[in-house]
C-alpha positions as CSV (number, residue, x, y, z in Angstrom):
1,M,0.0,0.0,0.0
2,G,1.3,3.4,-0.9
3,I,1.2,6.3,1.5
4,E,1.4,10.0,0.7
5,I,2.3,12.5,3.4
6,E,2.2,16.1,2.3
7,R,1.7,19.6,3.7
8,R,0.0,22.2,1.5
9,F,0.0,26.0,1.5
10,F,-1.7,28.9,-0.2
11,I,0.8,31.2,-2.1
12,D,0.3,34.9,-2.7
13,G,1.5,35.3,-6.3
14,R,1.5,39.1,-6.4
15,G,5.1,39.4,-5.3
16,E,8.3,37.7,-6.4
17,K,8.1,34.1,-7.6
18,P,11.3,32.4,-6.4
19,W,9.9,28.9,-7.2
20,R,9.9,29.7,-10.9
21,G,12.9,28.3,-12.7
22,D,13.9,25.7,-15.3
23,R,11.9,22.9,-13.8
24,A,8.3,23.4,-14.9
25,L,5.7,20.7,-15.8
26,S,2.4,21.1,-17.7
27,I,-0.3,19.1,-16.0
28,F,-3.9,18.2,-16.9
29,Q,-5.8,16.0,-14.5
30,C,-9.3,14.8,-14.4
31,Y,-11.4,12.9,-11.9
32,L,-13.3,9.7,-12.6
33,T,-16.5,8.4,-11.0
34,G,-17.9,4.9,-11.5
35,V,-14.5,3.1,-11.3
36,K,-15.0,-0.6,-10.6
37,L,-12.8,-3.4,-9.5
38,D,-13.5,-6.5,-11.7
39,E,-11.6,-9.7,-11.1
40,G,-8.5,-7.7,-10.1
41,N,-8.8,-5.2,-12.9
42,I,-9.5,-1.4,-12.5
43,V,-12.3,-0.7,-15.0
44,W,-13.9,2.6,-16.0
45,N,-16.4,3.2,-18.8
46,G,-15.6,-0.2,-20.3
47,H,-11.9,0.4,-20.3
48,N,-9.5,-1.9,-18.4
49,L,-7.2,0.8,-17.0
50,A,-4.8,-1.3,-14.8
51,K,-4.3,-4.3,-12.6
52,G,-5.6,-3.7,-9.1
53,E,-3.9,-4.4,-5.8
54,D,-4.7,-4.9,-2.2
55,G,-5.9,-1.8,-0.3
56,L,-8.2,-0.4,-3.0
57,V,-11.4,-0.8,-0.9
58,N,-11.4,2.6,0.7
59,I,-10.5,4.7,-2.3
60,K,-12.2,8.1,-2.4
61,T,-10.7,9.6,-5.5
62,W,-9.7,8.3,-8.9
63,R,-7.6,10.6,-11.1
64,I,-5.9,10.5,-14.5
65,R,-3.0,12.9,-14.9
66,L,-1.3,13.8,-18.2
67,Q,2.0,15.3,-17.3
68,D,4.4,16.2,-20.2
69,G,3.0,13.5,-22.4
70,E,2.9,10.7,-19.7
71,A,-0.5,9.5,-18.4
72,I,-0.8,8.2,-14.8
73,L,-3.9,6.7,-13.1
74,T,-3.9,7.5,-9.3
75,A,-6.2,6.2,-6.6
76,K,-6.3,8.1,-3.3
77,G,-7.9,7.1,0.0
78,S,-9.3,9.3,2.8
79,R,-6.9,11.9,4.2
80,T,-6.2,12.0,7.9
81,G,-4.1,15.1,8.7
82,A,-1.3,15.1,6.2
83,T,-1.5,11.4,5.4
84,A,-3.5,9.4,2.8
85,T,-3.2,6.1,0.9
86,E,-2.1,6.5,-2.7
87,F,-1.6,4.1,-5.6
88,E,-0.3,4.9,-9.1
89,W,-0.2,3.1,-12.4
90,P,1.2,4.3,-15.7
91,L,-1.3,4.3,-18.6
92,S,-0.2,3.8,-22.2
93,K,-0.6,6.8,-24.6
94,D,-2.9,4.7,-26.7
95,L,-5.2,3.9,-23.8
96,F,-5.2,7.5,-22.6
97,D,-6.1,8.7,-26.1
98,S,-9.0,6.2,-26.3
99,L,-10.6,7.6,-23.1
100,S,-13.5,10.0,-23.4
101,L,-12.6,12.6,-20.7
102,E,-14.7,15.5,-22.1
103,G,-16.9,17.0,-19.4
104,L,-15.2,15.4,-16.5
105,P,-14.1,17.5,-13.5
106,S,-10.6,18.6,-14.3
107,V,-7.8,21.1,-13.6
108,T,-4.9,22.4,-15.7
109,K,-1.8,23.8,-14.1
110,T,1.9,24.4,-14.4
111,R,3.9,22.8,-11.6
112,Y,7.2,24.3,-10.6
113,L,9.8,22.2,-8.7
114,W,11.7,24.1,-6.1
115,D,14.4,22.9,-3.6
116,G,13.9,24.1,-0.1
117,E,16.8,25.1,2.3
118,D,16.3,21.7,4.1
119,G,16.7,19.8,0.8
120,L,13.0,18.9,0.5
121,L,11.4,19.3,-2.9
122,W,8.4,21.7,-3.1
123,E,5.9,21.4,-5.9
124,V,4.2,24.8,-6.6
125,D,1.1,24.6,-8.7
126,E,0.0,27.7,-10.7
127,F,-3.6,26.9,-11.9
128,E,-4.9,27.9,-15.3
129,S,-8.3,29.3,-16.3
130,P,-10.8,29.2,-14.7
131,L,-8.7,29.0,-11.5
132,E,-6.0,31.4,-12.9
133,G,-4.4,33.2,-10.0
134,L,-4.7,30.3,-7.5
135,I,-1.3,29.1,-6.4
136,I,-0.8,26.2,-4.0
137,A,2.5,24.7,-2.8
138,E,3.0,21.3,-1.3
139,V,5.9,19.4,0.1
140,E,6.0,15.6,0.6
141,L,7.4,14.2,3.8
142,E,8.5,10.8,5.2
143,S,6.4,11.3,8.4
144,E,4.0,13.9,9.7
145,S,6.5,14.9,12.4
146,Q,9.3,15.5,9.9
147,P,10.7,19.0,10.4
148,V,10.3,21.4,7.4
149,I,11.7,24.8,6.8
150,I,8.7,26.6,5.5
151,P,9.6,29.2,2.7
152,S,8.9,32.8,3.5
153,W,6.7,33.1,0.4
154,T,4.1,30.6,1.6
155,G,0.8,31.7,3.2
156,L,-2.0,30.0,5.0
157,E,-1.4,26.3,5.6
158,L,-4.1,24.2,3.9
159,T,-3.1,20.8,5.3
160,G,-6.2,19.1,6.6
161,I,-8.6,21.8,5.4
162,K,-11.4,20.1,3.4
163,G,-12.4,21.6,0.0
164,W,-8.9,22.6,-1.2
165,S,-7.8,19.4,-2.8
166,N,-7.4,19.5,-6.6
167,A,-10.3,17.0,-6.8
168,A,-12.6,19.2,-4.7
169,L,-11.7,22.3,-6.8
170,A,-12.3,20.4,-10.1
171,R,-15.7,19.1,-8.9
172,M,-16.7,22.5,-7.7
173,L,-15.9,24.0,-11.1
174,N,-17.6,21.2,-12.9
175,D,-20.8,21.6,-10.8
176,A,-20.7,25.4,-11.5
177,M,-20.2,25.0,-15.2
178,H,-22.7,22.1,-15.6
179,P,-25.5,22.7,-13.2
């Protein structure tokens, strides 16, 4: 079983943007409903996406991410504090291209990778329209008690606050655009 431990922060993008540099990724991600486990396979809309594994019973969110031409299926469980279960599977380009993702809750963003003073890697997401102007930074940890040097450019910590996950933002936008 995979575990993700991360802390998340709002960023005020009106000032300098020290996280911007050479390491930027273009990301599109959409959120699936109706994913089924069928004889060990993960199936959505008649497509066999991947082979399942133990621990998939409490999954809350299924996501497909396209990041610089590579597609990844992710399953996430409930979050407690900064910790959640997480599983990932690569998807072939042919399979990704065959999926009908139109109209699904989604977000598009540019992710900048920034190295903190303590050597931890920060991922800073600058969202695109209709969330343009929203910037959220996150840092993945080995444990919830791991010390972190918080950069001075971060704002309010979002860790543990419901409604600010990428999935929640995508669903909110989808509901607003398709009432």
